[in-house]
C-alpha positions, 0 to 999 in steps of 0.5 A: 500500500502506498505511504503518504509523504507525511507518514514517511516524514513522521516515520523517518523522524521516529526511525532517526530517534530510535537509531540514534539511541541504538548507536549513541552508546557505541559511537567513537571517533575513528581516524580515517586513514588517507586512502592508499592503493597497492602497487599495480604489480601486487594487485595483479598477483593477488587479485584472484583472492580478492574476497578472501583478503577482504574477508580477512580485513573485516575479521581482524578489524571488526570492532573498528568497522562496527563503529565506523558503520554505526556512524555511517548509517546514523547519517544515512538519508532515510528517504532512500530506505523508505523508497525501497520499502515502498516497493515491497509488500508489508512485512516483506522478507528481505535478504541483507547480502553482505550484512556486515555488523547489521546497522542497516538491517536495524533501519530496514527492520524499523520499517516493518521488513523481516530482515535475514542477514548473510555475511561471510565473516564470522565476526560479522555474523556474531554481531548480527546474531547478537542484535537479534537477526536471523543470520546465515554465514555464506558467500554471496556469490554462491547463496545457500538459499532456494529460488524465489524465497525473498521479496527483496534483497539489500546490498549496500556497498557489499558488492563493491568487494566483488571483482568486476569479472564476477559482478554480473554473475553475482547479481544474477545469483542474488536475483535467483533468490527473489520472487518474480518482481522482487526488489533489489536495493543497492549502493555502489561507489562511483568511479571506474577503477578496481584495486586494493586499498586501506581506509577507515582505520582498517590497516588490512587491505580490502578489494574495492571496485568503483563503477560508472552509471552506464557500467551499473545499468548494463550489469543489472540488465544482463543480470535480469533486473530493471532499474526503477530508481537511481540517485547519486549520493555524497557521504555527509562530511567527506569529500570522497564517498560518492555513491550510486543508490539504485532500486531494481526489479527482477524481471 
């Protein structure tokens, strides 16, 4: 059922207060390291193991990342989440693909959605379990679910860690878990390169892929999705942190 703008505004204000209360006790200042990239020769040598190295980074820096994620989602524009929710049935079942510590799952659940968390990292699955979510440990390139079991999937910046050569197949894998017409909400970083980098106080390298808008649109089409909403977002308080925010329907 469509939701009125006034209702969305009131709900967004309520959600902001609730979420701020959740994270206030955990918020700390995290020093953001200057973004650095590995030499191209090293990148070429270790690229095939991109996700494994990225998982190691999150496992070893789980506490730091949890705090940084809380800060990020506290400032996130709730309008995009409300827009995503409005494309789904009431109490829709959503898979958070690469859920991390689960702060975005909190926001999604506040809108009435049933959220199931999936992450490859033990440290992250422990956090989402502690925060009350049904949690599955697994690789989003090979999802451990039957076909058509979710109304929606949410993948906010988790797929930036997938090498571009595997991106379309990963999107298609996510699509297989959705009902016909199921909705994907996703966030990707704007740019055109892919490389290992260190940032947000995380000393270990993470693999990150950046996309142009045409790259993303084409990938989604090839994977069987139709884009129903697109917007650009600039992360509050930073000169970097440029995002593509996308809502797409499985066709």
